[in-house]
C-alpha positions in Angstrom: 17.0 62.5 3.0 17.3 63.6 -0.6 14.7 62.3 -3.1 17.0 60.1 -5.3 18.1 58.2 -2.2 14.5 57.7 -1.1 13.7 56.3 -4.5 16.6 53.9 -4.3 15.6 52.8 -0.8 12.0 52.2 -1.9 13.2 50.4 -5.0 15.6 48.2 -2.9 12.7 47.3 -0.5 10.4 46.4 -3.4 13.2 44.3 -4.9 13.8 42.6 -1.6 10.1 41.8 -1.2 9.9 40.4 -4.7 12.9 38.2 -4.1 11.5 37.0 -0.8 8.2 36.1 -2.5 10.0 34.2 -5.2 12.1 32.3 -2.5 9.2 31.3 -0.3 6.2 31.0 -2.7 7.5 31.1 -6.3 8.3 28.2 -8.7 11.0 26.1 -7.1 10.5 27.8 -3.8 10.5 26.4 -0.3 7.0 24.9 -0.4 7.8 23.0 -3.6 11.1 21.8 -2.2 9.4 20.6 1.0 6.7 18.7 -1.1 9.4 17.1 -3.2 11.3 16.0 -0.1 8.2 14.4 1.3 7.7 12.5 -1.9 11.3 11.3 -1.9 10.9 10.1 1.7 7.7 8.2 0.9 9.3 6.6 -2.2 12.3 5.6 -0.2 10.1 3.9 2.4 8.2 2.1 -0.3 11.5 1.0 -1.9 12.8 -0.4 1.4 9.6 -2.4 1.8 9.8 -3.8 -1.7 13.5 -4.6 -1.3 12.7 -6.6 1.9 10.0 -8.4 0.0 12.4 -9.1 -2.9 15.1 -10.4 -0.5 12.6 -12.8 1.1 11.5 -14.1 -2.2 15.1 -14.5 -3.4 15.8 -16.5 -0.2 12.8 -18.6 -0.8 13.8 -19.3 -4.4 17.3 -20.3 -3.3 15.9 -22.5 -0.6 13.6 -24.2 -3.1 16.5 -24.8 -5.5 18.9 -26.0 -2.8 16.9 -28.7 -1.1 13.9 -31.0 -1.3 12.8 -30.2 2.2 11.4 -26.8 1.3 9.6 -28.3 -1.7 8.1 -31.0 0.5 7.0 -28.4 3.1 5.3 -26.3 0.5 3.6 -29.3 -1.0 2.3 -30.3 2.4 1.1 -26.9 3.5 -0.3 -25.4 0.3 -1.4 -28.5 -1.6 -2.3 -30.8 1.2 -0.1 -33.6 -0.1 0.9 -36.6 2.1 3.5 -39.3 1.7 2.5 -42.9 1.0 1.4 -44.6 4.2 0.6 -41.4 6.0 -2.9 -40.4 7.1 -4.1 -36.8 6.8 -6.0 -35.4 9.7 -7.7 -32.0 9.6 -8.5 -30.5 12.9 -11.3 -27.9 12.9 -11.8 -25.7 16.0 -15.5 -25.7 16.9 -15.5 -22.0 17.8 -14.3 -21.0 14.3 -16.8 -23.0 12.3 -19.6 -20.7 11.1 -23.1 -21.9 11.8 -25.1 -23.1 8.8 -27.6 -20.5 7.6 -31.2 -21.1 8.4 -33.2 -22.2 5.4 -35.2 -19.3 3.9 -38.9 -19.6 3.9 -40.3 -19.8 0.4 -42.1 -16.5 -0.5 -44.1 -15.9 -3.6 -42.3 -13.8 -6.1 -44.2 -11.1 -7.9 -43.9 -11.0 -11.7 -43.8 -7.8 -13.7 -47.6 -7.0 -13.6 -47.8 -7.0 -9.7 -49.6 -10.4 -9.5 -48.0 -13.3 -7.7 -47.6 -16.5 -9.8 
């Protein structure tokens, strides 16, 4: 093979290697594109969750505006309100009630000079 053709082949291989490097590892390359796609997917998932939350809140607002039953239910559950003539009973499950902490024994407290008061 003549020398000028060898130089052109070597130059073409070097150029091809440089283009492959730019494609796979350079700015705007495959790694960056994959990272951006992962960010887009994560943001879309978060947007779906927030949209579902917004839809639930909008339905709740519409329900509160439409009827008094929803307002009454919220007043009863969140504020503990009762109608006149009703008696409020609170049932406490014995297994869920935390035990009262044992009283701590009084210990002398040392002041700054190391002596107890």
